[in-house]
C-alpha positions as MATLAB code, in Angstrom:
seq = 'XXXXXXXXXXXXXXXXXXXXXXXXXXXXXXXXXXXXXXXXXXXXXXXXXXXXXXXXXXXXX';
ca = [
     -52.013   71.612  -17.866;
     -54.507   68.992  -19.960;
     -51.542   66.367  -19.145;
     -52.139   67.423  -15.151;
     -55.995   66.669  -15.929;
     -55.661   63.365  -17.388;
     -53.307   62.179  -14.605;
     -54.963   63.149  -12.090;
     -57.968   61.279  -13.945;
     -56.148   58.334  -13.911;
     -54.812   57.896  -10.609;
     -58.172   58.537   -9.490;
     -60.210   55.687  -11.655;
     -56.754   53.455  -10.605;
     -57.401   53.656   -6.746;
     -61.209   53.434   -7.150;
     -60.789   50.087   -9.250;
     -58.322   49.147   -6.631;
     -61.014   49.709   -3.795;
     -63.812   47.883   -5.611;
     -61.535   45.090   -6.692;
     -61.057   44.775   -2.662;
     -64.926   44.968   -2.095;
     -65.319   42.465   -4.678;
     -62.549   40.145   -3.169;
     -64.167   40.837    0.382;
     -67.632   39.614   -0.676;
     -66.503   36.819   -2.428;
     -64.552   35.409    1.052;
     -66.892   35.646    2.882;
     -70.347   34.303    0.875;
     -71.764   38.085    1.556;
     -73.360   37.182   -1.550;
     -75.566   34.274    0.614;
     -76.310   36.530    3.482;
     -80.370   37.043    4.174;
     -81.343   40.401    6.037;
     -83.735   42.253    6.467;
     -82.852   45.963    6.735;
     -80.483   48.386    5.260;
     -78.779   48.672    8.724;
     -77.876   45.205    9.162;
     -76.024   45.218    5.728;
     -74.293   48.231    6.360;
     -73.366   47.006   10.043;
     -72.442   43.100    7.989;
     -70.826   44.810    5.895;
     -68.559   46.961    8.482;
     -68.130   44.125   10.638;
     -66.241   42.151    7.991;
     -64.434   44.744    5.997;
     -62.987   45.340    9.521;
     -61.988   41.864   10.039;
     -60.292   42.084    7.170;
     -58.534   44.567    7.327;
     -57.174   43.489   10.811;
     -56.044   40.443    9.166;
     -54.015   42.086    6.463;
     -52.645   44.277    9.064;
     -51.508   42.296   11.742;
     -50.988   38.578    9.994;
];
């Protein structure tokens, strides 16, 4: 049982790490740190748009 808990915890950590690396790559590739917006909704909309574009290119190209 203890081994199973450690394995599940490790899988969750690896999945989270992969997601964070993907986000970091997208932010650096599209220079998202240099964007200037006025509010949280604008940031959220831009992040959704850029993630959709990155997904499209990774799946369809």
